[in-house]
C-alpha positions as CSV (number, residue, x, y, z in Angstrom):
1,M,121.8,171.2,81.8
2,V,120.7,169.9,78.4
3,R,123.8,167.6,78.3
4,A,122.9,166.3,81.8
5,C,119.3,165.6,80.8
6,T,120.5,163.8,77.7
7,L,122.8,161.6,79.7
8,L,120.1,160.8,82.2
9,F,117.7,159.9,79.4
10,A,120.3,157.6,77.9
11,V,120.9,155.9,81.2
12,L,117.1,155.4,81.7
13,L,116.8,154.0,78.2
14,A,119.7,151.6,78.9
15,C,118.2,150.5,82.2
16,S,114.8,150.0,80.6
17,A,116.3,147.9,77.9
18,V,118.2,145.7,80.4
19,A,115.1,145.3,82.5
20,Q,113.0,144.4,79.5
21,K,115.5,141.8,78.5
22,L,115.4,140.3,81.9
23,Y,111.7,140.4,82.0
24,D,111.4,138.8,78.6
25,R,113.8,136.0,79.5
26,K,111.7,132.9,80.1
27,R,113.0,130.3,82.5
28,P,112.8,126.6,81.4
29,E,109.6,125.2,82.8
30,I,109.7,122.8,85.7
31,F,106.5,121.1,84.5
32,P,106.4,121.6,80.7
33,T,103.1,123.1,79.4
34,D,103.7,122.2,75.8
35,N,101.4,119.2,76.0
36,R,104.2,116.8,75.5
37,M,104.5,115.8,79.2
38,R,101.9,113.4,80.6
39,L,100.0,115.2,83.4
40,S,100.5,112.5,86.0
41,G,103.2,110.3,87.4
42,F,104.7,108.5,90.4
43,Y,106.7,109.8,93.3
44,F,108.2,108.4,96.5
45,A,109.9,110.0,99.5
46,P,111.9,108.5,102.3
47,G,112.5,110.6,105.4
48,L,112.6,111.0,109.2
49,T,110.2,112.3,111.8
50,Y,110.9,114.2,114.9
51,T,108.5,115.1,117.8
52,L,109.4,118.7,118.7
53,P,108.7,119.5,122.4
54,R,108.3,122.9,124.0
55,F,111.5,124.8,124.7
56,N,110.9,125.8,128.3
57,D,109.8,123.7,131.3
58,K,107.8,125.2,134.2
59,E,106.3,124.0,137.4
60,E,102.6,123.1,137.0
61,E,100.0,122.5,139.7
62,V,98.5,119.2,138.8
63,F,95.8,119.2,141.5
64,R,94.8,120.7,144.8
65,N,92.4,119.1,147.2
66,A,91.8,120.3,150.8
67,D,95.2,120.1,152.5
68,T,96.8,118.2,149.6
69,T,98.8,119.8,146.7
70,Y,100.6,118.1,143.9
71,T,102.9,120.1,141.6
72,A,105.2,118.7,138.8
73,V,107.8,119.8,136.3
74,F,107.5,117.9,133.0
75,D,110.6,117.6,130.8
76,P,109.5,116.3,127.3
77,D,112.1,115.3,124.7
78,G,111.6,114.4,121.1
79,A,113.1,111.4,119.2
80,L,113.7,110.5,115.6
81,G,111.4,108.1,113.8
82,L,111.1,106.5,110.3
83,Y,109.0,107.8,107.4
84,L,108.3,106.5,103.9
85,E,105.7,107.8,101.5
86,A,104.7,107.0,97.9
87,G,101.9,108.2,95.7
88,W,100.7,109.8,92.5
89,F,100.8,113.4,91.3
90,I,98.6,115.2,88.8
91,A,99.9,118.4,87.1
92,T,97.4,121.2,86.5
93,G,98.8,122.0,83.1
94,D,98.1,125.7,83.8
95,P,100.4,126.7,86.8
96,V,99.0,130.1,87.5
97,I,97.6,129.2,90.9
98,L,98.8,125.6,91.4
99,D,101.4,123.5,89.7
100,Y,100.3,120.0,90.8
101,W,98.3,117.9,93.3
102,D,99.6,114.8,94.9
103,F,97.8,111.9,96.6
104,G,99.7,109.2,98.6
105,I,100.1,106.9,101.5
106,A,102.9,106.7,104.1
107,Y,104.4,104.9,107.0
108,K,104.9,107.3,109.9
109,Q,106.7,106.6,113.2
110,L,106.3,109.1,116.1
111,K,108.6,108.6,119.1
112,G,109.5,110.6,122.3
113,K,109.9,110.6,126.0
114,E,108.8,112.6,129.1
115,G,110.7,112.9,132.3
116,F,109.2,114.6,135.4
117,T,110.0,115.6,139.0
118,S,107.1,116.4,141.3
119,K,106.2,117.3,144.9
120,L,103.3,116.0,146.9
121,V,102.4,118.2,149.9
122,R,99.9,116.7,152.4
123,G,99.5,118.7,155.6
124,D,102.9,118.9,157.1
125,S,104.4,116.1,155.0
126,I,106.3,116.6,151.7
127,G,107.1,113.8,149.3
128,E,109.2,114.2,146.1
129,L,108.6,111.9,143.2
130,M,110.3,111.4,139.8
131,G,109.9,109.2,136.8
132,E,110.0,108.9,133.0
133,G,107.8,107.7,130.2
134,R,108.4,106.7,126.6
135,F,106.1,106.3,123.6
136,N,106.5,104.8,120.1
137,D,103.5,105.1,117.9
138,Q,103.3,103.7,114.3
139,H,100.8,105.0,111.8
140,L,99.6,104.4,108.3
141,T,98.9,107.7,106.7
142,A,96.8,108.9,103.7
143,H,97.5,112.5,102.5
144,V,96.6,115.0,99.8
145,N,98.6,118.2,98.9
146,A,98.1,121.2,96.7
147,N,101.6,122.4,95.5
148,K,102.9,125.7,94.1
149,L,106.4,126.2,92.7
150,F,108.4,129.4,92.6
151,Q,111.5,129.2,90.4
152,V,114.6,130.9,91.9
153,K,117.0,129.5,89.2
154,D,116.5,127.8,85.9
155,Y,116.3,124.3,87.5
156,Q,115.8,125.2,91.1
157,F,112.6,126.2,92.9
158,I,110.8,126.7,96.2
159,Q,107.8,124.5,96.8
160,L,104.9,125.6,99.1
161,S,102.3,123.0,99.9
162,L,99.1,122.9,101.9
163,G,97.4,119.6,102.5
164,A,95.6,117.2,104.8
165,N,96.5,113.9,106.4
166,L,94.5,111.1,108.0
167,D,96.6,108.8,110.3
168,Y,95.6,105.4,111.5
169,R,97.6,104.1,114.5
170,F,98.2,100.4,114.0
171,G,100.9,99.9,116.6
172,T,102.0,101.5,119.8
173,S,104.5,100.9,122.6
174,R,104.4,103.0,125.8
175,S,106.0,102.7,129.2
176,Y,105.8,104.9,132.3
177,T,107.3,104.7,135.8
178,A,104.9,102.3,137.6
179,G,102.6,103.8,140.2
180,V,104.3,107.2,140.3
181,G,102.9,108.4,137.0
182,T,99.3,107.8,138.0
183,L,99.2,111.1,139.8
184,N,99.8,113.0,136.6
185,R,97.1,114.1,134.2
186,Q,97.8,112.1,131.0
187,D,96.4,112.0,127.6
188,F,97.3,110.5,124.2
189,P,96.3,111.0,120.5
190,P,93.3,109.0,119.3
191,E,93.7,105.9,117.1
192,L,92.5,108.0,114.1
193,I,94.2,111.5,113.7
194,G,93.0,114.1,111.1
195,Q,95.1,117.2,110.5
196,V,95.8,120.0,108.1
197,H,99.5,120.5,107.4
198,A,101.9,122.8,105.6
199,K,105.1,121.9,103.8
200,L,108.1,123.9,102.6
201,G,110.6,122.5,100.1
202,Y,113.5,123.4,97.9
203,G,113.6,121.4,94.7
204,F,116.0,120.6,91.9
205,K,115.2,119.5,88.4
206,V,118.0,117.0,88.0
207,T,117.0,115.7,84.6
208,Q,114.1,116.3,82.2
209,R,112.3,113.4,83.9
210,L,113.3,113.7,87.6
211,L,112.6,116.3,90.3
212,I,114.2,115.9,93.8
213,I,112.5,117.9,96.5
214,P,113.8,118.0,100.1
215,A,111.0,119.4,102.3
216,L,109.9,120.0,105.9
217,E,106.3,119.3,106.9
218,T,104.3,120.0,110.1
219,P,100.6,120.1,111.1
220,I,99.0,123.5,111.6
221,F,95.6,122.4,112.8
222,S,94.1,119.2,114.2
223,I,90.5,118.1,113.4
224,A,90.8,114.9,115.4
225,P,91.6,115.3,118.3
226,G,90.3,118.9,118.8
227,D,93.1,121.4,118.3
228,D,92.4,123.4,121.5
229,G,94.9,126.1,120.5
230,R,97.8,123.7,120.0
231,F,98.1,124.6,116.3
232,G,98.7,120.9,115.3
233,A,100.7,119.8,118.3
234,L,99.6,116.5,119.9
235,Q,99.7,115.4,123.6
236,W,101.5,112.3,124.9
237,F,101.5,111.8,128.6
238,S,101.4,115.3,130.1
239,S,103.3,117.2,127.4
240,D,102.6,118.5,123.9
241,Y,104.8,117.5,120.9
242,R,104.8,118.9,117.4
243,P,105.4,116.3,114.7
244,I,108.0,117.4,112.1
245,I,108.7,115.4,108.9
246,L,111.8,115.8,106.8
247,S,111.5,114.0,103.5
248,V,113.2,113.9,100.2
249,R,110.7,113.5,97.3
250,F,111.7,111.8,94.0
251,L,109.1,112.8,91.5
252,F,109.2,111.3,88.0
253,L,107.8,113.1,85.0
254,R,106.5,111.0,82.1
255,Y,106.6,111.6,78.4
256,P,104.9,109.7,75.5
257,T,106.9,106.7,74.2
258,G,109.3,107.9,71.5
259,F,109.5,111.5,72.7
260,K,113.1,112.6,73.1
261,C,113.7,115.0,76.0
262,V,115.8,118.1,75.6
263,P,118.7,117.7,78.0
264,V,118.6,119.8,81.2
265,R,121.5,122.2,81.1
266,N,122.2,122.8,84.8
267,N,126.0,122.7,84.7
268,E,128.6,124.6,82.8
269,F,129.5,121.7,80.4
270,E,125.9,121.2,79.3
271,K,125.2,124.9,79.0
272,H,128.1,125.4,76.5
273,K,127.8,122.1,74.7
274,V,126.8,122.5,71.0
275,L,124.6,119.8,69.5
276,N,125.0,119.2,65.8
277,P,121.8,117.6,64.5
278,S,123.5,116.6,61.2
279,Y,126.1,114.5,63.0
280,E,125.7,110.8,62.7
281,R,127.6,108.3,64.7
282,R,129.6,106.0,62.5
């Protein structure tokens, strides 16, 4: 019994020592807090947009009047658009709650289409109609984000962001089957859109001065137009679409002139390379 207790105690001590060692190990900082890095810098992010439609279509009663009934099945479909943003970030210097803020502008293209089949019943007569509409809206966007990083490896991290965007539509192209579509209840986003959005990214610190962060963004609440329970989705024609943005952010850290960065050791060669400070190149 004593021997078993002694062995158990030794195992617990060993586990405690290992756990303490892992706890004490400090990962290399993504945003250095040693006051050598400048707290602001430039970033840009090319990407693509997609207007995500609902997954299931169903027959809807558009209107009923006396002996007239009009029902339709709307079939929305998303499309890829272009996206490009650029801006300025400000690191907090004390990443307990937030690591950095960013402020920027972007070009955002939102495209999609809607097909429909419908039935018009008037007394004893029945008419079947069908058609299709397309939209291509172009926006200039201003945005702000609060960003928090969670390191999963020495030079890799998950980024969670919460922000707001204000979109101004400066160009649009829309088409719909002439005449037929006038029976459908249609609506469109206003010229000025205000939304709250969320973003999820997985980033890499490639060098001491460069972060690359692929991320997905979607609105979660619309201020203009009113959200009406859509959770950020917008209506084109007779269907709702959820804007999705896939972007790759290139964020550049800055250091004072003359400061030499310690190399990022994110590969086996760099991790095992020994630097000899007394070596001078001849």
